[in-house]
N, C-alpha and C positions, 0 to 999 in steps of 0.2 A: 551503590544505590544513591540517588539524588536525595537531598534533604527534603524536597517537596514530596516526592513519592513516599519517603519515610513517614512524613507527617500524615499523609493520606492513609497509609496502611495502619499506622499506630492508632490514629483516631478511629478508624473503622473497627479495629480490634477492641479498643476501649469501649465503644458503644455497643458492639455485638455482645460482649460479655457483661457490661454494666446494665444495659437495657434487657439483656437476656435473663439476668437474675430477677429483675422486676417482673418480667413476663412469667417466669417460673413460679414466682410467689403469688401473683395476682390472678392469673388466668385459670379458668376452670379445668379440672381433670389433669393437671400437670402433677408430676411426682413431688414437686415442692410447694404445691398449693397451700397457702395459709402459713408458711414457715415464719413470716414475720419480719419486723424491721431490722433485727440484728443480722439476719441472713442477707437482706438487701444491702445494708451498709458494708458488710464483710465482702459480699460479691463485688461491689463497686471498688472497694479497696484492692481486691485481687485483680480486677480489670485494669486499674491504673498501674499496678505492678507489672502485669504482663505487657501492656502497651508501652510503658516506659522502658522496660528491659529489652524489648524487641527492637526498638528503633533509636535508642539513645546514641549509639555509636555514629549514626548517620545524620541526625538533625538536632540532637540535644533533647529530643522528646518534649516538645512543648505540649502538643495534643490539646491545646486550650487557647482560644484566641485572647482571653484576658491575660494569660501568662505572656503571650507574645507581645501584646500591647504594653503590659507592665514592664517587660524587660527593655523594650525600646525606650519607655519613659525613664527608666533607671540608667540608661546608657550602657546596657549590657548586651544589646542586640542591634544589628544594623537595620535601620528603618527601611532600607531598600529591599530587604528580604521579606519584610513583614507581609505585604500583600499576597505573595506566593504562599506563605505559610497559612494565612487566614483562609485562602481559597482551598488549599489542600485539606485543612481541618474540617471546613464546612462540608465539602464533598465527601470526605471520609465518614463523617458523622451521619450523613444522609444514607450512604451505602450500608453502614453498619446497622442502621435502623431497619432498612429494607430486608436485610438478612435475618434480623430477629423475627420480622413478620413471616418470612418464608419458612423459617424453622418452626415457628409455633402456630402456623396458619390454622391447623385443625382445632387448636385450643382457642384461638380468636373466634372461630366459627361457633365454638361451644359456649362461649362467654356471652351473656346477655347484657351485662352492664357496660354501656358505652364509656362511662367515666373511667372504669378500670382499664379498658382498652387504650384510652388516651394516656393514662398514667404509665403505660409501658413504653411510651415514646418520649414524653416530656414532663416537666414538673408543674405543680400547681400548689397553691397554699391551702392549708387546712382551715385557716381563717383568712378570708379575703380582705386585706387591708393594704392597699397598694403601697402607700408610703412605708409602712413597717415591713412589708414583704421585700421592698427594694432595699431597705436598710439591712435586712437579714442576709440577702444575697451579697450585698457589698461587704459586710463584715466578714462573712465566711470566706470570701475570696481574698480579703485583706489578710486574713490569717494564713491562707495558702501562700500568697505572694510574698509577704514579708518573711516568712520562714524560708522560702526558696532563696530570697536575696541575702538573708543573714547567713545561710549555710553554704552559699555558692563558693566555689573554689577561688582562692586568691589569684589564680591565673587570670580571671576575668575582671580586670580593673577598668575603671572608667576610661573610655576612649579606646579600648582594645577591640571593640566589636566592629571591626572594619568589614566591608562587604566581601572581601576576598578571604577572610579567615576560614580555615577548614575545621576549626574547633568551635562547636556551638555550645552555648549555655542554655539550660532549660530545666525542666523538672528532674531530668536524669542527673543533674549536677549534684544533687544531694543523695542520689542512690535510689534505685527502683523500690527497694524494700522500705526505705525511710519515707518516700513520698506516698507509698501505699498506706503506711501507718498514719501519716499525716491526714490523708483523705478519710481514713477510717475514723480518726478522732473528730474531724470536722463533722462527719455524718452522724456520729453518735451524739455529739454535744450540741451541734448547731443545725442539724438537719430536720428537726421536728416541725418547723414552721412552714418552710417552702419546699422541702425535698432537696435542698442544697444542690442546685445546678452548678454553681461556682464555675461555670464554663459556658459562655454564650453558644458555641457551636454544638455542645452536647445537648442543648435544649432546642436550638433553632433548626439544626439539620434534621433530627427526628420529627420535629413538629411539622416541617415541610413534607417529610415522608408520609406522615399520618394523613396530611391533607390530600396527597396525590394517590395513595394506595387504595385499592378497591376492598377495604376492610368491611366485612359484613356487619351491619348494624352500628356503624361508627357515628359519632357526634361531630360537631365542628371542632376545630383545633384550638379554640379559645385564644384567638389572636388578640383579644382585649387584654390578656395577661402577658403576652409574649415579650413585651418590652422589658418587663421586670428581670427575668433571668438572662436577658441579653445585656442591658445597660447596667444593671446592678453590679455584676462581676467586673465589668470594665472600669467602673468608677472605683470599686474596691481595689483593683490591681493598680490603678494609677495613684490612688492615695497611698498605697504601700510603697510605690516607687518614690513618691515625694518624701515620705518619712525616711526612707532609706538614704536618700540624698542628703537630708538634713543631718543624719547620723554620721556621715562621712567627715573625716578630719579636714579642716580648712587647708587649702593648698599653701 
């Protein structure tokens, strides 16, 4: 399997299961309706585990454009491969969100609150304060990215990420179970303000799907907020990469 196809499939599975648990908890007349925040954070952690475990062998399992950009900034991933990874992740996230809608379509039809419908696709802040919301997304992603960089295998030294390398670094470098627990921890501790996108494509792909899908009684996709979960995680990942570089011993 090509690395790009792996990123597409892995991100699609990630969003299908991750947004799927949100739909199960928020939409009317589901078996999991009202199950609460712990179920959502656990479901997302398991979604990350499944996505990473499934494609790590083929792509390193980035599944997150902030991770890809952060790894490039840290010198751990070939910049030439990044555009293909980003395109695969965004399209995979879009498809995953469409599948959630098709799976739960009867429950979307049965739900009257358009804000709940939107919440099954993308994130939003409980208190809208864009500078602080941006900070929250950046800090959550910083924790994710710096942990990946600190735990990454010694195999991936600075300068080894050449374009022809068959071995990729990514979320899977610290293990699928470990990264799932990491995302669970971020969700429990830092997710209460913005819903912890910590992944630009996880938010943007489904937000685009919400805009295009014929969802009964839907609202707008809140494009005025969309830049926060896209740019915040990128800034957080780059900041983590810069800190990581400062921590490296002098040559």
